[in-house]
C-alpha positions as a Python dict, from the first residue, in 0.01 Angstrom:
ca = {
    (1, 'M'): (0, 0, 0),
    (2, 'Q'): (150, -148, 302),
    (3, 'A'): (252, -3, 640),
    (4, 'S'): (593, 53, 665),
    (5, 'W'): (622, -52, 1000),
    (6, 'I'): (511, -412, 1001),
    (7, 'S'): (609, -613, 665),
    (8, 'A'): (379, -842, 470),
    (9, 'D'): (603, -1136, 584),
    (10, 'Q'): (497, -1075, 970),
    (11, 'L'): (125, -1000, 884),
    (12, 'A'): (128, -1354, 721),
    (13, 'S'): (273, -1512, 1045),
    (14, 'L'): (-28, -1382, 1242),
    (15, 'S'): (-237, -1633, 1323),
    (16, 'T'): (-647, -1661, 1433),
    (17, 'S'): (-583, -1922, 1726),
    (18, 'V'): (-439, -1703, 1939),
    (19, 'Q'): (-670, -1761, 2318),
    (20, 'G'): (-706, -1479, 2552),
    (21, 'A'): (-619, -1125, 2531),
    (22, 'F'): (-465, -1053, 2232),
    (23, 'I'): (-251, -730, 2004),
    (24, 'S'): (-400, -716, 1618),
    (25, 'P'): (-231, -456, 1331),
    (26, 'L'): (-434, -282, 1145),
    (27, 'P'): (-252, -204, 887),
    (28, 'G'): (-580, -154, 703),
    (29, 'F'): (-672, 152, 893),
    (30, 'E'): (-476, 485, 856),
    (31, 'S'): (-483, 849, 1057),
    (32, 'L'): (-495, 1217, 951),
    (33, 'I'): (-367, 1434, 1112),
    (34, 'I'): (-497, 1798, 1145),
    (35, 'T'): (-301, 2070, 1228),
    (36, 'G'): (-382, 2444, 1266),
    (37, 'P'): (-606, 2702, 1458),
    (38, 'D'): (-912, 2648, 1286),
    (39, 'S'): (-891, 2302, 1296),
    (40, 'R'): (-1173, 2235, 1583),
    (41, 'K'): (-1399, 2535, 1476),
    (42, 'Y'): (-1365, 2364, 1100),
    (43, 'L'): (-1459, 2043, 1166),
    (44, 'Q'): (-1720, 2112, 1404),
    (45, 'G'): (-1914, 2273, 1092),
    (46, 'Q'): (-1802, 1930, 914),
    (47, 'V'): (-1888, 1599, 1187),
    (48, 'T'): (-2161, 1448, 1353),
    (49, 'A'): (-1967, 1499, 1694),
    (50, 'D'): (-1921, 1749, 1868),
    (51, 'L'): (-1580, 1889, 1909),
    (52, 'N'): (-1613, 2128, 2229),
    (53, 'T'): (-1650, 1813, 2469),
    (54, 'L'): (-1335, 1696, 2316),
    (55, 'T'): (-1060, 1645, 2650),
    (56, 'A'): (-761, 1547, 2645),
    (57, 'E'): (-873, 1216, 2865),
    (58, 'N'): (-1142, 1135, 2618),
    (59, 'F'): (-1219, 1088, 2197),
    (60, 'L'): (-1498, 1103, 1989),
    (61, 'R'): (-1692, 851, 1747),
    (62, 'G'): (-1852, 1036, 1433),
    (63, 'A'): (-1933, 1091, 1082),
    (64, 'H'): (-1847, 1264, 818),
    (65, 'C'): (-2191, 1264, 561),
    (66, 'D'): (-2236, 1459, 270),
    (67, 'A'): (-2526, 1747, 229),
    (68, 'K'): (-2761, 1437, 191),
    (69, 'G'): (-2643, 1298, 501),
    (70, 'K'): (-2476, 1012, 353),
    (71, 'M'): (-2200, 912, 497),
    (72, 'W'): (-1859, 970, 365),
    (73, 'A'): (-1657, 785, 683),
    (74, 'Q'): (-1685, 701, 1048),
    (75, 'F'): (-1402, 825, 1263),
    (76, 'H'): (-1272, 827, 1613),
    (77, 'L'): (-1105, 1141, 1740),
    (78, 'C'): (-881, 1271, 1940),
    (79, 'A'): (-613, 1514, 2020),
    (80, 'D'): (-244, 1505, 2083),
    (81, 'G'): (-150, 1863, 2216),
    (82, 'E'): (-299, 2132, 1940),
    (83, 'N'): (-348, 1824, 1647),
    (84, 'L'): (-612, 1635, 1598),
    (85, 'W'): (-577, 1210, 1517),
    (86, 'Y'): (-860, 1123, 1240),
    (87, 'I'): (-893, 741, 1228),
    (88, 'G'): (-1056, 502, 1030),
    (89, 'F'): (-1031, 251, 726),
    (90, 'R'): (-860, 387, 473),
    (91, 'D'): (-1078, 378, 236),
    (92, 'E'): (-1344, 566, 408),
    (93, 'L'): (-1085, 778, 522),
    (94, 'Q'): (-938, 891, 203),
    (95, 'A'): (-1302, 959, 99),
    (96, 'S'): (-1392, 1184, 398),
    (97, 'S'): (-1032, 1366, 328),
    (98, 'T'): (-1108, 1469, -45),
    (99, 'Q'): (-1413, 1647, 124),
    (100, 'L'): (-1255, 1787, 396),
    (101, 'K'): (-938, 1933, 157),
    (102, 'K'): (-1161, 2061, -47),
    (103, 'F'): (-1336, 2309, 199),
    (104, 'G'): (-1031, 2334, 440),
    (105, 'V'): (-888, 2577, 243),
    (106, 'F'): (-1126, 2864, 347),
    (107, 'S'): (-1004, 2835, 689),
    (108, 'K'): (-609, 2787, 927),
    (109, 'V'): (-644, 2446, 877),
    (110, 'S'): (-399, 2154, 721),
    (111, 'F'): (-401, 1795, 680),
    (112, 'E'): (-144, 1532, 691),
    (113, 'A'): (-116, 1218, 644),
    (114, 'G'): (-95, 975, 941),
    (115, 'H'): (56, 686, 726),
    (116, 'D'): (433, 785, 770),
    (117, 'S'): (444, 860, 1147),
    (118, 'L'): (134, 656, 1317),
    (119, 'A'): (54, 315, 1331),
    (120, 'I'): (-271, 173, 1388),
    (121, 'L'): (-322, -192, 1617),
    (122, 'G'): (-589, -319, 1801),
    (123, 'I'): (-608, -479, 2110),
    (124, 'S'): (-916, -707, 2227),
    (125, 'G'): (-997, -1039, 2388),
    (126, 'S'): (-1118, -1184, 2722),
    (127, 'D'): (-900, -1056, 2992),
    (128, 'T'): (-729, -724, 2876),
    (129, 'A'): (-684, -583, 3171),
    (130, 'T'): (-393, -801, 3231),
    (131, 'L'): (-252, -755, 2914),
    (132, 'L'): (-298, -382, 2945),
    (133, 'N'): (-128, -411, 3287),
    (134, 'K'): (177, -642, 3101),
    (135, 'L'): (225, -385, 2823),
    (136, 'G'): (240, -75, 3139),
    (137, 'Y'): (-75, 31, 2999),
    (138, 'V'): (-313, 287, 3251),
    (139, 'Q'): (-656, 106, 3109),
    (140, 'P'): (-917, 392, 3032),
    (141, 'A'): (-1160, 427, 3253),
    (142, 'S'): (-1473, 390, 3064),
    (143, 'V'): (-1553, 339, 2668),
    (144, 'G'): (-1568, 679, 2503),
    (145, 'Q'): (-1220, 782, 2748),
    (146, 'L'): (-829, 719, 2649),
    (147, 'S'): (-533, 669, 2793),
    (148, 'S'): (-171, 833, 2702),
    (149, 'V'): (64, 569, 2617),
    (150, 'P'): (451, 599, 2559),
    (151, 'G'): (448, 783, 2171),
    (152, 'G'): (62, 693, 2153),
    (153, 'K'): (-294, 666, 2287),
    (154, 'L'): (-548, 435, 2401),
    (155, 'M'): (-882, 444, 2361),
    (156, 'R'): (-1147, 196, 2470),
    (157, 'L'): (-1399, 160, 2217),
    (158, 'A'): (-1614, -163, 2444),
    (159, 'D'): (-1497, -350, 2736),
    (160, 'E'): (-1222, -512, 2645),
    (161, 'H'): (-1207, -399, 2292),
    (162, 'Y'): (-970, -123, 2227),
    (163, 'L'): (-815, 81, 1970),
    (164, 'L'): (-412, 127, 1974),
    (165, 'V'): (-257, 409, 1839),
    (166, 'L'): (142, 452, 1818),
    (167, 'D'): (413, 620, 1655),
    (168, 'F'): (587, 407, 1403),
    (169, 'D'): (882, 329, 1671),
    (170, 'Q'): (662, 223, 1999),
    (171, 'A'): (475, -17, 1724),
    (172, 'R'): (785, -152, 1614),
    (173, 'Q'): (945, -247, 1939),
    (174, 'L'): (581, -369, 2078),
    (175, 'L'): (511, -588, 1784),
    (176, 'A'): (923, -731, 1875),
    (177, 'E'): (840, -732, 2219),
    (178, 'Q'): (499, -878, 2250),
    (179, 'S'): (523, -1159, 1944),
    (180, 'A'): (324, -1396, 2182),
    (181, 'E'): (-2, -1182, 2182),
    (182, 'L'): (-54, -1090, 1855),
    (183, 'A'): (-306, -1202, 1642),
    (184, 'A'): (-380, -1175, 1281),
    (185, 'P'): (-610, -807, 1200),
    (186, 'T'): (-898, -1027, 1117),
    (187, 'L'): (-930, -1135, 1443),
    (188, 'W'): (-993, -791, 1568),
    (189, 'L'): (-1228, -718, 1371),
    (190, 'A'): (-1449, -1006, 1470),
    (191, 'Q'): (-1479, -902, 1776),
    (192, 'H'): (-1561, -531, 1653),
    (193, 'I'): (-1841, -645, 1432),
    (194, 'Q'): (-1925, -910, 1756),
    (195, 'Q'): (-1940, -541, 1942),
    (196, 'G'): (-2198, -387, 1702),
    (197, 'L'): (-1908, -144, 1538),
    (198, 'S'): (-1851, -127, 1207),
    (199, 'Y'): (-1671, 101, 933),
    (200, 'L'): (-1705, 197, 582),
    (201, 'E'): (-1536, -25, 274),
    (202, 'Q'): (-1543, 152, -88),
    (203, 'A'): (-1862, 0, -193),
    (204, 'V'): (-2073, 144, 86),
    (205, 'I'): (-1962, 466, 120),
    (206, 'G'): (-2200, 753, 27),
    (207, 'E'): (-2492, 469, 92),
    (208, 'F'): (-2641, 535, 460),
    (209, 'V'): (-2732, 857, 695),
    (210, 'P'): (-2548, 735, 1020),
    (211, 'Q'): (-2825, 603, 1223),
    (212, 'M'): (-2838, 310, 965),
    (213, 'L'): (-2560, 213, 1120),
    (214, 'N'): (-2630, 291, 1507),
    (215, 'L'): (-2438, 605, 1573),
    (216, 'Q'): (-2657, 723, 1756),
    (217, 'A'): (-2671, 435, 2026),
    (218, 'L'): (-2264, 485, 2025),
    (219, 'D'): (-2249, 908, 2121),
    (220, 'A'): (-2145, 974, 1749),
    (221, 'I'): (-2412, 1225, 1694),
    (222, 'S'): (-2428, 1573, 1881),
    (223, 'F'): (-2858, 1695, 1848),
    (224, 'T'): (-2736, 1945, 1983),
    (225, 'K'): (-2442, 2120, 1826),
    (226, 'G'): (-2580, 2310, 1598),
    (227, 'C'): (-2506, 2283, 1228),
    (228, 'Y'): (-2311, 2096, 987),
    (229, 'I'): (-2286, 1970, 624),
    (230, 'G'): (-2581, 1667, 622),
    (231, 'Q'): (-2727, 1768, 962),
    (232, 'E'): (-3095, 1816, 841),
    (233, 'T'): (-3121, 1523, 707),
    (234, 'V'): (-2990, 1322, 1015),
    (235, 'A'): (-3205, 1558, 1247),
    (236, 'R'): (-3509, 1457, 1048),
    (237, 'M'): (-3425, 1072, 1082),
    (238, 'K'): (-3445, 1124, 1492),
    (239, 'Y'): (-3713, 1399, 1562),
    (240, 'L'): (-3978, 1246, 1233),
    (241, 'G'): (-3921, 916, 1253),
    (242, 'K'): (-3803, 821, 919),
    (243, 'N'): (-3500, 576, 953),
    (244, 'K'): (-3678, 229, 866),
    (245, 'R'): (-3279, 70, 892),
    (246, 'A'): (-3038, -55, 1117),
    (247, 'A'): (-2716, -231, 1195),
    (248, 'Y'): (-2745, -580, 1304),
    (249, 'I'): (-2482, -830, 1358),
    (250, 'L'): (-2561, -1222, 1174),
    (251, 'K'): (-2320, -1504, 1167),
    (252, 'G'): (-2330, -1804, 956),
    (253, 'Q'): (-2137, -2135, 946),
    (254, 'T'): (-1994, -2118, 569),
    (255, 'E'): (-1671, -2093, 443),
    (256, 'E'): (-1679, -1782, 221),
    (257, 'T'): (-1635, -1443, 328),
    (258, 'P'): (-1919, -1213, 160),
    (259, 'A'): (-1756, -872, 16),
    (260, 'S'): (-1915, -538, 178),
    (261, 'G'): (-2206, -447, -12),
    (262, 'T'): (-2303, -808, -90),
    (263, 'D'): (-2736, -788, -75),
    (264, 'I'): (-2878, -1039, 215),
    (265, 'E'): (-3239, -1177, 155),
    (266, 'V'): (-3553, -1275, 321),
    (267, 'Q'): (-3732, -1572, 238),
    (268, 'W'): (-4132, -1427, 166),
    (269, 'S'): (-4358, -1739, 92),
    (270, 'E'): (-4185, -1945, -134),
    (271, 'N'): (-3976, -1699, -320),
    (272, 'W'): (-3671, -1473, -153),
    (273, 'R'): (-3626, -1108, -147),
    (274, 'R'): (-3393, -854, -138),
    (275, 'V'): (-3394, -655, 234),
    (276, 'G'): (-3078, -552, 332),
    (277, 'Q'): (-2664, -544, 267),
    (278, 'V'): (-2375, -612, 416),
    (279, 'I'): (-2085, -369, 546),
    (280, 'N'): (-1877, -550, 683),
    (281, 'A'): (-1782, -981, 736),
    (282, 'V'): (-1508, -1210, 898),
    (283, 'N'): (-1453, -1567, 866),
    (284, 'I'): (-1281, -1710, 1088),
    (285, 'Q'): (-1247, -2020, 1071),
    (286, 'G'): (-1540, -2143, 953),
    (287, 'Q'): (-1718, -1904, 1168),
    (288, 'L'): (-1875, -1571, 989),
    (289, 'W'): (-1973, -1271, 1112),
    (290, 'V'): (-2165, -1010, 920),
    (291, 'L'): (-2268, -642, 1048),
    (292, 'A'): (-2542, -548, 793),
    (293, 'V'): (-2820, -305, 764),
    (294, 'L'): (-3131, -474, 724),
    (295, 'P'): (-3474, -297, 804),
    (296, 'N'): (-3560, -190, 1201),
    (297, 'D'): (-3883, -433, 1221),
    (298, 'I'): (-3679, -717, 1071),
    (299, 'N'): (-3841, -1038, 1265),
    (300, 'P'): (-3505, -1229, 1373),
    (301, 'A'): (-3711, -1548, 1307),
    (302, 'D'): (-3695, -1456, 961),
    (303, 'P'): (-3490, -1703, 722),
    (304, 'L'): (-3241, -1510, 608),
    (305, 'R'): (-2931, -1601, 324),
    (306, 'L'): (-2677, -1406, 134),
    (307, 'A'): (-2738, -1333, -140),
    (308, 'T'): (-2398, -1539, -348),
    (309, 'P'): (-2387, -1849, -532),
    (310, 'D'): (-2325, -2064, -219),
    (311, 'A'): (-2637, -1924, -48),
    (312, 'S'): (-2518, -1925, 300),
    (313, 'V'): (-2788, -1904, 594),
    (314, 'V'): (-2719, -1601, 844),
    (315, 'V'): (-2896, -1582, 1136),
    (316, 'I'): (-2937, -1253, 1354),
    (317, 'S'): (-2757, -1196, 1689),
    (318, 'P'): (-2822, -1032, 2003),
    (319, 'L'): (-2668, -644, 1941),
    (320, 'P'): (-2430, -551, 2314),
    (321, 'Y'): (-2601, -225, 2320),
    (322, 'S'): (-2979, -58, 2296),
    (323, 'L'): (-3135, 66, 1986),
    (324, 'A'): (-3422, 224, 2167),
}
């Protein structure tokens, strides 16, 4: 479904050749507006993030898991007054909201799809501070913090990498007034991968525990908050050393863009064997960026390729954070 705050023609006209800081509409991302007196208490028992630490100045990353600790979704969560904005890629948001609504009938909590009121955009690239100043936005002080902007919230996901949530009127005004700074969504998504950040597309929903996508390194798992769905598995991964996989950034020179869920192979003597799986992939003018789950003892020197007809070679690129 095409977002009503941006037309298909506007979206198709956006380029990946923008230099410096840029603004990308992200119609593939949506929001769930959660309300009601039990909203925080209810979510506290559902997700990996600690709702007790949510304030007006920060946002929470987290995961929503099934009873076996496998993720329905990753999300970013912020407060707008008494309401909670729960933001994710459309596939994972749909899977998560279905489960949240199923059990929410026993609490004083309600859910409203935000696709008719809230637009999701990204800001990224070099020297974002100058662009934010031009927009009149206050730069959040650090990663994990947010600032209130006219009609919405600006979240600092990483250095020079932001998520922007605006009401439709402000989003349309931004698109009209800042056309020179607009870039295709894939440019922001490529930056997202380069920050070691991921989102769940349909093919990988319910496949991975949070640590396999490095959520423990991104402050997206609380190990002190108490019980939530899937908590036993997530805790066992940490305290018993059960997790044997992690997310890695891969890059390659190719024209192909593998789908989420595509296998990755490693050369073993004269043969190739399955070793991992693509989570997200973006190709910018022949430069392929992939976030993939691989064994956490993978040797960066091992030859890797996509299990596709083109069998494109990919190499591991360093993560911008520590997994230790």
